[in-house]
C-alpha positions as CSV (number, residue, x, y, z in Angstrom):
1,M,37.6,-56.4,11.7
2,T,40.1,-54.7,9.4
3,A,40.0,-51.0,9.3
4,V,40.1,-49.6,5.9
5,A,41.7,-46.2,5.6
6,T,40.2,-43.9,3.1
7,A,42.2,-41.1,1.6
8,T,40.5,-37.9,0.6
9,I,41.7,-36.6,-2.7
10,A,41.6,-32.9,-3.0
11,P,40.0,-31.6,-6.2
12,T,42.5,-30.2,-8.7
13,V,42.1,-26.4,-8.8
14,K,42.5,-25.1,-12.3
15,D,44.8,-22.0,-12.6
16,E,42.6,-19.4,-14.3
17,T,45.2,-16.6,-14.2
18,P,45.1,-14.7,-17.5
19,L,48.0,-15.3,-19.8
20,A,48.9,-11.7,-19.9
21,T,49.1,-11.6,-16.1
22,K,51.4,-14.7,-16.0
23,I,53.8,-13.1,-18.6
24,T,53.8,-9.8,-16.7
25,K,54.7,-11.6,-13.4
26,K,57.6,-13.6,-15.0
27,S,59.0,-10.6,-16.9
28,T,59.0,-8.3,-13.8
29,S,60.9,-10.8,-11.6
30,P,64.6,-10.0,-11.1
31,F,65.7,-12.9,-13.4
32,G,63.1,-11.9,-16.0
33,R,64.3,-8.3,-16.0
34,A,67.9,-9.4,-16.4
35,V,67.0,-11.5,-19.4
36,V,64.9,-8.8,-21.0
37,W,67.7,-6.2,-20.6
38,L,70.2,-8.7,-22.0
39,V,68.1,-9.4,-25.1
40,A,67.3,-5.7,-25.6
41,A,71.1,-4.9,-25.4
42,L,72.0,-7.6,-27.9
43,W,69.1,-6.6,-30.2
44,T,70.4,-3.0,-30.3
45,V,74.0,-3.8,-31.1
46,P,73.5,-3.9,-34.9
47,T,71.6,-0.6,-34.8
48,F,74.3,1.0,-32.6
49,G,77.0,-0.3,-35.0
50,L,75.1,1.2,-38.0
51,F,74.9,4.5,-36.2
52,I,78.6,4.6,-35.5
53,S,79.5,3.6,-39.0
54,S,77.3,6.4,-40.4
55,L,79.5,8.9,-38.5
56,R,82.9,7.4,-39.6
57,P,85.0,8.6,-42.6
58,E,84.6,6.6,-45.8
59,A,88.2,5.2,-45.7
60,K,87.8,3.8,-42.2
61,I,84.3,2.3,-43.0
62,K,85.8,0.3,-45.9
63,T,88.9,-0.9,-44.1
64,T,88.0,-1.5,-40.4
65,G,85.1,-2.7,-38.4
66,W,82.8,-0.2,-36.5
67,W,84.1,-1.4,-33.1
68,T,87.5,0.0,-33.8
69,W,85.9,3.5,-33.4
70,F,86.3,3.2,-29.7
71,T,90.1,3.1,-29.9
72,D,90.5,5.3,-33.1
73,W,87.5,7.5,-33.1
74,E,86.8,10.1,-35.7
75,V,83.5,11.7,-36.5
76,T,82.3,13.2,-39.8
77,S,79.0,14.5,-41.2
78,K,79.9,14.0,-44.8
79,N,77.9,10.7,-45.0
80,Y,74.7,12.4,-44.0
81,S,75.3,15.4,-46.2
82,G,76.0,13.0,-49.1
83,V,72.7,11.3,-48.5
84,L,70.7,14.5,-48.3
85,E,72.4,15.9,-51.4
86,Y,72.0,12.6,-53.3
87,T,70.4,12.6,-56.7
88,G,69.6,9.3,-58.3
89,G,69.9,8.3,-61.9
90,S,66.8,10.3,-62.7
91,G,68.2,13.4,-61.1
92,R,65.6,13.4,-58.3
93,A,66.6,14.5,-54.8
94,F,66.6,12.2,-51.9
95,S,63.8,14.2,-50.2
96,S,61.5,13.3,-53.1
97,Y,62.0,9.6,-52.3
98,F,61.3,10.3,-48.7
99,W,57.9,12.0,-49.5
100,N,57.1,9.1,-51.9
101,S,57.6,6.7,-49.0
102,L,55.2,8.7,-46.8
103,A,52.7,9.0,-49.6
104,I,52.8,5.2,-50.1
105,T,53.0,4.1,-46.4
106,I,50.3,6.2,-44.7
107,P,47.4,5.2,-47.0
108,G,48.9,1.8,-47.4
109,S,48.6,1.3,-43.7
110,I,45.2,3.0,-43.0
111,I,43.2,1.4,-45.9
112,P,43.8,-2.3,-45.0
113,I,43.2,-1.6,-41.3
114,V,39.9,0.0,-41.9
115,V,38.7,-2.7,-44.3
116,A,40.0,-5.4,-42.0
117,A,38.2,-3.9,-39.0
118,F,34.8,-4.0,-40.9
119,A,35.5,-7.6,-42.0
120,A,36.5,-8.7,-38.5
121,Y,33.4,-7.3,-37.0
122,A,31.2,-9.0,-39.6
123,L,33.0,-12.3,-39.1
124,S,32.6,-12.0,-35.3
125,W,29.2,-10.6,-34.6
126,M,27.1,-10.9,-37.8
127,S,25.4,-14.1,-38.8
128,F,25.4,-15.1,-42.4
129,W,25.7,-18.3,-44.5
130,G,29.3,-19.5,-44.8
131,R,30.8,-17.2,-42.3
132,D,33.2,-19.7,-40.7
133,K,34.2,-21.2,-44.0
134,L,35.0,-17.7,-45.3
135,F,37.2,-17.1,-42.3
136,V,39.0,-20.3,-42.8
137,L,39.6,-19.4,-46.5
138,I,41.0,-16.0,-45.4
139,V,43.4,-17.6,-42.9
140,A,44.5,-20.1,-45.6
141,L,45.5,-17.2,-47.8
142,M,48.2,-16.3,-45.3
143,V,50.3,-19.2,-46.5
144,V,50.3,-18.1,-50.2
145,P,53.7,-16.6,-51.0
146,L,53.5,-13.0,-52.0
147,Q,55.9,-13.5,-55.0
148,M,53.3,-15.9,-56.6
149,C,50.7,-13.2,-56.7
150,L,52.7,-10.3,-58.2
151,I,52.2,-11.0,-61.9
152,P,48.5,-12.2,-61.7
153,L,47.6,-9.2,-59.7
154,L,49.5,-6.8,-62.0
155,R,47.6,-8.3,-65.0
156,F,44.3,-8.0,-63.1
157,F,45.0,-4.3,-62.4
158,K,45.8,-3.7,-66.1
159,D,42.9,-5.6,-67.6
160,Y,40.0,-5.1,-65.2
161,T,40.7,-1.8,-63.3
162,P,41.4,1.8,-64.3
163,L,44.7,1.6,-62.4
164,S,47.7,1.8,-64.6
165,G,50.6,2.1,-62.3
166,G,51.3,4.9,-59.8
167,V,50.9,5.3,-56.0
168,P,47.2,4.3,-55.9
169,Q,48.0,0.9,-57.4
170,I,50.7,0.4,-54.7
171,W,48.1,1.2,-52.1
172,M,45.7,-1.5,-53.5
173,A,48.5,-4.1,-53.7
174,H,49.5,-3.5,-50.1
175,T,45.9,-3.6,-49.0
176,I,45.3,-7.0,-50.7
177,F,48.5,-8.5,-49.3
178,A,47.8,-7.3,-45.8
179,M,44.1,-8.4,-45.6
180,P,44.6,-12.1,-44.4
181,L,46.8,-11.3,-41.4
182,A,45.0,-8.1,-40.4
183,I,41.5,-9.8,-40.5
184,F,42.9,-12.8,-38.6
185,L,44.3,-10.7,-35.8
186,L,41.4,-8.3,-35.5
187,R,38.8,-11.0,-35.7
188,N,40.4,-12.8,-32.7
189,F,40.4,-9.6,-30.8
190,I,36.9,-8.3,-31.7
191,G,35.5,-11.8,-31.2
192,S,36.8,-11.9,-27.6
193,L,34.9,-8.7,-26.6
194,P,32.2,-9.2,-24.0
195,S,29.1,-10.5,-25.7
196,E,27.0,-8.8,-22.9
197,V,28.0,-5.4,-24.2
198,I,27.1,-6.2,-27.8
199,E,23.8,-7.8,-26.9
200,A,22.8,-4.8,-24.6
201,A,23.4,-2.4,-27.5
202,R,21.3,-4.5,-29.8
203,V,18.5,-4.6,-27.2
204,D,18.6,-0.8,-27.0
205,G,18.1,-0.7,-30.8
206,A,21.7,0.1,-32.0
207,S,22.5,-0.9,-35.5
208,H,25.6,-2.8,-36.5
209,M,27.2,0.5,-37.7
210,T,26.5,2.1,-34.4
211,I,27.9,-0.8,-32.4
212,F,31.0,-0.9,-34.6
213,A,31.7,2.8,-34.4
214,R,30.8,3.5,-30.7
215,I,31.7,0.2,-29.0
216,V,33.9,-2.0,-31.0
217,M,36.3,0.5,-32.4
218,P,37.1,2.3,-29.1
219,L,37.7,-1.1,-27.4
220,S,39.9,-2.3,-30.3
221,V,42.4,0.5,-30.2
222,P,45.2,-1.8,-28.7
223,A,44.8,-4.4,-31.5
224,I,44.5,-1.7,-34.2
225,A,47.7,0.0,-33.0
226,S,49.6,-3.3,-33.0
227,I,48.5,-4.1,-36.6
228,A,49.3,-0.5,-37.6
229,I,52.9,-0.9,-36.4
230,F,53.3,-4.2,-38.4
231,Q,51.7,-2.8,-41.5
232,F,53.6,0.6,-41.3
233,L,57.0,-1.2,-40.9
234,W,56.2,-3.6,-43.7
235,V,55.1,-0.9,-46.2
236,W,57.9,1.5,-45.3
237,N,60.6,-1.1,-45.7
238,D,59.1,-2.6,-48.9
239,L,60.9,-2.4,-52.2
240,L,59.5,-5.3,-54.3
241,V,55.8,-4.3,-54.3
242,A,56.6,-0.6,-55.0
243,K,58.9,-1.6,-57.9
244,V,56.4,-4.0,-59.5
245,F,53.3,-1.8,-59.1
246,G,54.8,1.7,-59.0
247,G,55.0,2.1,-62.8
248,G,58.3,4.0,-62.9
249,S,61.0,5.7,-60.9
250,Q,58.9,8.7,-60.2
251,N,57.0,6.7,-57.7
252,A,60.0,4.9,-56.2
253,P,60.2,4.8,-52.4
254,M,63.2,5.6,-50.2
255,T,64.3,1.9,-50.3
256,A,64.9,2.2,-54.0
257,A,67.1,5.2,-53.3
258,L,69.1,3.2,-50.8
259,V,69.7,0.5,-53.4
260,D,70.9,3.1,-55.9
261,M,73.2,4.6,-53.4
262,V,75.2,1.5,-52.9
263,G,76.0,1.4,-56.6
264,T,76.1,-1.6,-59.0
265,K,79.3,-2.8,-57.4
266,G,78.3,-2.1,-53.8
267,S,81.1,0.4,-53.3
268,E,79.3,3.3,-51.5
269,W,79.0,1.8,-48.1
270,Q,79.3,5.1,-46.3
271,L,76.1,6.4,-48.0
272,L,74.3,3.2,-47.3
273,T,74.9,3.4,-43.5
274,A,73.8,7.0,-43.3
275,G,70.8,6.5,-45.6
276,A,69.7,3.4,-43.7
277,F,69.8,5.3,-40.4
278,V,67.8,8.2,-41.9
279,S,65.2,5.7,-43.1
280,M,64.8,4.3,-39.6
281,V,63.8,7.6,-38.0
282,V,60.1,7.5,-39.0
283,P,59.5,3.8,-38.1
284,L,61.1,4.3,-34.8
285,A,58.9,7.3,-34.1
286,V,55.8,5.3,-35.0
287,F,56.8,2.4,-32.8
288,I,57.6,4.6,-29.8
289,G,54.3,6.5,-30.2
290,L,52.3,3.2,-30.3
291,Q,54.4,0.9,-28.1
292,R,52.1,1.2,-25.1
293,Y,49.4,-0.6,-27.1
294,F,51.7,-3.1,-28.7
295,V,51.9,-6.0,-26.2
296,R,48.4,-5.4,-24.9
297,G,47.0,-5.6,-28.4
298,L,48.8,-8.9,-29.2
299,L,47.8,-10.6,-26.0
300,A,44.3,-9.3,-25.4
301,G,42.7,-11.7,-28.0
302,S,44.7,-14.7,-26.9
303,V,42.4,-15.8,-24.1
304,K,38.7,-15.4,-23.3
305,G,37.4,-13.7,-20.2
């Protein structure tokens, strides 16, 4: 009799470790930390060079590279004083451009996030005809180039709305352009919230507005903060949308002042370096204030459970 050996095959165990946990473990290893610090150092080199250039005299900025400052260093504050004392072709001070940027960016970031949060909740937890098709259509709008929409949207504002240029028209334009990505990201996050919590609130008689305000919004703070960073940086650094929908130089943001500083022949480099660094202060403050939510907000909706 021939003995037949039977092999026992162990069942394959699926690794159910959350994606965020895997990334954290890899990034906190010695090799991962070294790579992160190397990338961070390389990423900050242009910013560091910009800062050094903003402190160098005009003659040296235009004749030598910023790295020569380490062997022939000389510091001046004339570049920053020139920026703060700058008056454009309309005779307006640089500070007015700064306040214009704040007036455009703050509502231009808050309005689309609020609207996208309501839309994301409806697309995640409310049942209505064509919900999934509507979401697919919204995602498809992400591939439409912004430049193709400028003239049609401008004509729409002119013919069918009371808006006729000015800051509110810029807000509406930024809100429209931000909707597809904001709804896509928030819908993924809000849709991944535990359904048991939502159902328990419904059983207790909570309305959709109550669930949204008291449950969904507090749990969605990381995702909202992440989108707020993206939207704030986009609107703050924008020039094209503000130029098209602003209706005149009186509503021009700080990016328009930076373009005017360089001159038609690009000869005022020393003012550009200082002005660019001044324009970076507010976005850096926003990012530093919200950075603890940033990665958590991006990864929280990537996996279920």
